[in-house]
C-alpha positions as CSV (number, residue, x, y, z in Angstrom):
1,X,23.7,2.0,7.6
2,X,23.1,-1.5,7.6
3,X,19.2,-2.5,6.1
4,X,17.0,-4.1,8.8
5,X,15.3,-6.8,6.8
6,X,13.0,-7.6,9.6
7,X,11.4,-3.9,9.2
8,X,11.7,-4.3,5.3
9,X,9.9,-7.7,5.6
10,X,7.0,-6.0,7.8
11,X,6.6,-3.6,5.1
12,X,6.5,-5.5,2.3
13,X,3.7,-7.3,3.9
14,X,1.7,-4.1,4.4
15,X,2.6,-3.3,1.1
16,X,1.6,-6.5,-0.5
17,X,-1.8,-6.4,1.3
18,X,-2.6,-2.7,0.9
19,X,-3.6,-2.6,4.5
20,X,-2.2,-1.9,7.8
21,X,-5.2,-4.0,10.0
22,X,-4.5,-7.2,7.4
23,X,-1.1,-7.3,7.6
24,X,-0.5,-6.7,11.7
25,X,-3.4,-9.7,11.7
26,X,-1.1,-12.0,9.2
27,X,1.7,-11.0,11.2
28,X,0.6,-11.6,14.5
29,X,1.2,-8.4,16.2
30,X,-0.1,-5.1,17.2
31,X,-1.0,-2.0,14.8
32,X,0.7,0.2,16.7
33,X,4.0,-2.0,16.8
34,X,3.8,-2.7,12.9
35,X,3.5,1.1,12.3
36,X,6.2,1.4,14.6
37,X,8.6,-1.0,12.7
38,X,7.8,0.7,9.6
39,X,8.5,4.1,10.5
40,X,12.2,2.7,12.0
41,X,12.8,1.7,8.4
42,X,11.7,5.2,6.8
43,X,13.7,6.7,9.1
44,X,16.7,4.5,8.3
45,X,16.2,4.9,4.9
46,X,15.4,9.0,4.7
47,X,12.5,8.8,2.7
48,X,8.4,8.1,4.0
49,X,7.3,4.8,2.0
50,X,3.8,5.4,2.4
51,X,1.3,8.0,1.9
52,X,-1.0,8.0,4.9
53,X,-4.9,9.1,3.4
54,X,-6.8,9.0,6.2
55,X,-7.3,5.3,7.3
56,X,-5.7,4.2,3.6
57,X,-1.8,3.6,2.8
58,X,-0.6,4.2,-0.5
59,X,2.9,3.4,-1.7
60,X,4.9,7.0,-2.1
61,X,7.3,6.9,-5.0
62,X,10.0,5.8,-2.5
63,X,8.0,3.2,-1.6
64,X,7.5,1.8,-4.8
65,X,11.0,1.3,-5.4
66,X,11.7,-0.4,-1.9
67,X,9.0,-2.8,-2.9
68,X,10.4,-3.9,-6.1
69,X,13.6,-4.7,-4.3
70,X,11.4,-6.0,-1.5
71,X,9.7,-8.5,-3.9
72,X,13.0,-9.6,-5.1
73,X,14.7,-10.3,-1.8
74,X,11.7,-12.0,-0.6
75,X,11.1,-14.3,-3.3
76,X,14.9,-15.2,-3.7
77,X,14.6,-15.9,-0.1
78,X,12.1,-18.7,-0.6
79,X,13.5,-20.3,-3.3
80,X,16.8,-20.2,-1.0
81,X,14.6,-22.1,1.4
82,X,13.0,-24.5,-1.1
83,X,16.4,-25.3,-2.5
84,X,17.5,-26.6,1.1
85,X,14.4,-28.3,1.8
86,X,13.8,-29.7,-1.6
87,X,17.0,-29.9,-3.2
88,X,15.5,-28.4,-5.9
89,X,16.3,-24.8,-7.7
90,X,13.2,-23.2,-8.7
91,X,13.6,-19.8,-10.1
92,X,10.5,-19.7,-11.4
93,X,9.1,-16.4,-12.1
94,X,5.7,-15.1,-11.6
95,X,3.6,-12.9,-13.9
96,X,0.6,-11.4,-12.6
97,X,-1.9,-10.0,-15.5
98,X,-5.0,-8.5,-15.1
99,X,-7.7,-8.1,-17.5
100,X,-11.0,-5.8,-17.7
101,X,-13.6,-8.2,-17.1
102,X,-15.3,-7.4,-20.4
103,X,-12.5,-7.6,-22.7
104,X,-12.3,-10.3,-25.5
105,X,-11.0,-13.6,-23.7
106,X,-9.5,-14.6,-27.6
107,X,-7.4,-11.4,-27.5
108,X,-6.3,-12.2,-23.8
109,X,-5.0,-15.8,-24.7
110,X,-3.7,-14.6,-28.0
111,X,-1.7,-11.9,-26.2
112,X,-0.4,-14.8,-23.3
113,X,0.2,-17.4,-25.9
114,X,4.4,-16.9,-25.8
115,X,4.3,-17.7,-21.9
116,X,1.7,-20.2,-21.7
117,X,3.1,-23.9,-21.4
118,X,6.3,-22.4,-20.1
119,X,7.9,-24.6,-17.0
120,X,10.0,-21.6,-15.7
121,X,7.0,-19.8,-15.4
122,X,3.9,-18.9,-13.6
123,X,0.8,-17.0,-14.8
124,X,-1.6,-15.7,-12.4
125,X,-4.5,-14.3,-14.5
126,X,-7.1,-11.7,-12.6
127,X,-10.3,-10.1,-13.8
128,X,-12.3,-7.0,-12.6
129,X,-13.2,-3.5,-13.7
130,X,-10.6,-1.0,-14.7
131,X,-11.0,1.1,-11.5
132,X,-10.2,-2.3,-9.2
133,X,-7.1,-3.5,-11.6
134,X,-5.6,0.1,-11.4
135,X,-5.8,-0.1,-7.4
136,X,-3.9,-3.3,-7.4
137,X,-1.3,-2.3,-9.9
138,X,-0.4,1.0,-8.0
139,X,-0.1,-1.6,-5.0
140,X,2.1,-3.8,-7.0
141,X,-0.4,-6.9,-6.8
142,X,-0.5,-6.7,-10.6
143,X,2.4,-6.6,-13.0
144,X,0.2,-5.6,-16.1
145,X,-3.5,-5.0,-16.9
146,X,-5.3,-5.6,-20.5
147,X,-7.7,-2.8,-21.1
148,X,-9.8,-1.5,-24.3
149,X,-9.3,1.8,-23.2
150,X,-6.1,4.0,-21.7
151,X,-5.5,5.7,-18.6
152,X,-3.4,8.8,-17.9
153,X,-0.6,8.6,-15.3
154,X,0.9,11.3,-13.4
155,X,3.8,11.8,-10.6
156,X,1.5,10.0,-7.6
157,X,-0.2,7.2,-10.5
158,X,3.1,6.4,-12.7
159,X,1.0,4.4,-15.2
160,X,2.2,3.9,-18.4
161,X,-0.4,2.9,-21.2
162,X,0.3,1.7,-24.8
163,X,-1.9,0.4,-27.5
164,X,-0.8,-2.7,-28.3
165,X,-3.2,-3.6,-31.2
166,X,-6.1,-2.2,-32.8
167,X,-8.7,-3.8,-35.0
168,X,-11.9,-2.9,-36.9
169,X,-15.6,-3.5,-35.7
170,X,-17.6,-5.5,-38.2
171,X,-21.0,-6.8,-38.7
172,X,-21.0,-10.3,-37.8
173,X,-24.1,-12.6,-38.8
174,X,-25.1,-16.1,-39.6
175,X,-22.7,-17.8,-42.3
176,X,-26.1,-19.4,-44.1
177,X,-27.9,-15.7,-44.0
178,X,-29.2,-14.3,-47.3
179,X,-27.0,-12.3,-49.3
180,X,-27.3,-8.8,-48.2
181,X,-26.2,-5.5,-49.9
182,X,-23.3,-3.9,-48.1
183,X,-23.2,-0.9,-45.7
184,X,-24.6,1.3,-44.9
185,X,-28.1,-0.4,-46.3
186,X,-27.9,-3.6,-44.7
187,X,-28.1,-2.2,-41.2
188,X,-31.3,0.1,-42.1
189,X,-33.8,-1.5,-39.9
190,X,-31.5,-4.7,-38.9
191,X,-32.4,-6.4,-35.6
192,X,-28.6,-6.5,-33.9
193,X,-26.9,-7.2,-30.7
194,X,-24.8,-4.6,-29.7
195,X,-22.4,-3.3,-27.0
196,X,-23.5,-1.3,-23.9
197,X,-23.6,2.5,-23.9
198,X,-20.5,2.6,-21.9
199,X,-18.3,0.9,-24.5
200,X,-16.0,2.7,-27.1
201,X,-17.3,0.6,-29.9
202,X,-21.1,1.3,-29.3
203,X,-20.2,4.8,-28.6
204,X,-18.6,5.0,-32.0
205,X,-21.2,3.0,-33.9
206,X,-23.8,5.3,-32.4
207,X,-22.3,8.3,-34.4
208,X,-22.0,6.6,-37.2
209,X,-25.5,5.5,-37.6
210,X,-26.3,9.3,-36.8
211,X,-23.9,10.2,-39.4
212,X,-25.6,8.0,-42.3
213,X,-28.9,8.2,-40.7
214,X,-28.9,4.6,-40.0
215,X,-32.1,3.2,-37.4
216,X,-31.2,-0.5,-36.8
217,X,-33.2,-2.0,-34.3
218,X,-31.2,-2.8,-31.0
219,X,-32.3,-6.5,-29.7
220,X,-29.8,-6.5,-26.9
221,X,-27.1,-4.5,-25.1
222,X,-24.1,-6.7,-23.8
223,X,-21.6,-5.1,-21.9
224,X,-19.7,-8.8,-21.5
225,X,-18.0,-9.9,-25.1
226,X,-17.9,-13.5,-24.0
227,X,-21.5,-13.3,-23.8
228,X,-21.8,-11.2,-27.1
229,X,-20.2,-14.0,-28.7
230,X,-22.4,-16.7,-27.2
231,X,-25.8,-14.7,-28.4
232,X,-24.2,-14.2,-31.6
233,X,-23.2,-17.6,-32.6
234,X,-26.5,-18.9,-30.7
235,X,-29.6,-16.4,-31.7
236,X,-29.1,-16.1,-35.2
237,X,-29.0,-12.6,-34.9
238,X,-26.4,-10.1,-36.5
239,X,-24.2,-8.3,-34.1
240,X,-21.5,-5.4,-34.2
241,X,-18.2,-7.2,-33.1
242,X,-14.3,-6.9,-33.8
243,X,-13.8,-10.2,-35.4
244,X,-11.2,-11.4,-32.7
245,X,-14.4,-11.9,-30.2
246,X,-15.7,-14.6,-32.5
247,X,-12.2,-15.8,-34.3
248,X,-13.1,-19.5,-33.9
249,X,-16.6,-19.4,-35.5
250,X,-15.6,-17.2,-38.2
251,X,-12.7,-19.9,-38.7
252,X,-15.0,-22.7,-38.4
253,X,-17.6,-21.0,-40.6
254,X,-20.5,-21.0,-38.1
255,X,-20.6,-17.2,-38.4
256,X,-19.8,-14.6,-41.1
257,X,-17.8,-11.3,-41.6
258,X,-20.6,-8.8,-43.3
259,X,-17.7,-6.1,-43.6
260,X,-16.0,-3.4,-41.4
261,X,-17.5,-0.3,-40.3
262,X,-15.9,2.7,-41.5
263,X,-14.0,4.7,-38.6
264,X,-15.4,1.8,-35.9
265,X,-12.4,0.5,-34.4
266,X,-11.5,-1.8,-30.9
267,X,-8.3,-0.7,-29.4
268,X,-6.2,-2.9,-26.8
269,X,-4.0,-1.4,-24.3
270,X,-1.8,-2.8,-22.2
271,X,-0.9,-0.7,-18.6
272,X,2.3,-0.8,-16.8
273,X,3.8,1.2,-14.0
274,X,7.0,2.7,-14.1
275,X,9.7,0.4,-12.8
276,X,13.3,0.6,-12.8
277,X,13.4,-3.2,-13.4
278,X,11.1,-5.1,-15.6
279,X,10.4,-8.6,-15.9
280,X,12.0,-10.4,-19.0
281,X,8.5,-12.3,-19.3
282,X,6.9,-8.9,-19.2
283,X,9.5,-7.6,-21.9
284,X,8.6,-10.7,-24.1
285,X,4.9,-9.8,-24.3
286,X,5.4,-6.3,-24.8
287,X,7.4,-6.9,-27.9
288,X,5.2,-8.7,-29.9
289,X,4.1,-7.2,-33.4
290,X,0.5,-6.0,-33.2
291,X,-0.7,-8.3,-36.1
292,X,0.3,-11.5,-34.1
293,X,-2.2,-10.9,-31.3
294,X,-5.2,-10.8,-33.7
295,X,-4.5,-13.8,-35.8
296,X,-6.6,-16.7,-36.0
297,X,-4.1,-19.7,-35.7
298,X,-5.1,-22.9,-37.6
299,X,-4.3,-25.1,-34.1
300,X,-6.2,-22.9,-31.8
301,X,-9.0,-24.8,-30.0
302,X,-11.1,-22.1,-29.3
């Protein structure tokens, strides 16, 4: 058997877009002709590459393997074309990272720091809901997802979740606030900015308050950690936050950590898909020790 790279290219375009109609439009051929080319590739390989669910096309296990090889083949083809066109060899790896929209930007920056500034590597950063990012990961449009909750994979969705860091959650407030007693007394009738109801931190905080019979005054419920950072910094009120969210303000003395809440943590997960070959850049990121991801480097500009 000789592999038909024309058929493979058509398969790669459909798998990349995740949509037969859009791929057919981009290739300027009919949907029926495109489907026929992919069926010929499936026949030659002896495996179905897509699972057809109504109008949706989902990569099968064989399809995920084929897509990984097709990505390398056509990336190298583009590099060969660029070499003869410009006289320069690119060999530039591209790493595609998605992050849940509400995740701390400071944590994301800390995780990606080893790759920032590398001339031989391109980073594509995307954000969205976890559900949307998982769809992109399954379609191989992402290499990695950063999330504050794990997911469980199976044979159809071979996701791998790994906890890469864990940090206590603290009472964060103005640095110039009057001296206050510690937990739990300082939270009684205390106006607070807290995460939204669906956040794992909020759920653990509510359980802690119930156990200790604490009755804080909820000023604002905020889903986005970047907005919580701004409100905590500018409002003069106290907030329930992981210190990494306001690391720059803590370092500069604009805010103060009034102590960790017992049993309340923020956990950070890296979600990947099972692959035979993994990017060296991704391996480098995953090899970082957890404590490095939560440090406050002196030269960080915020």
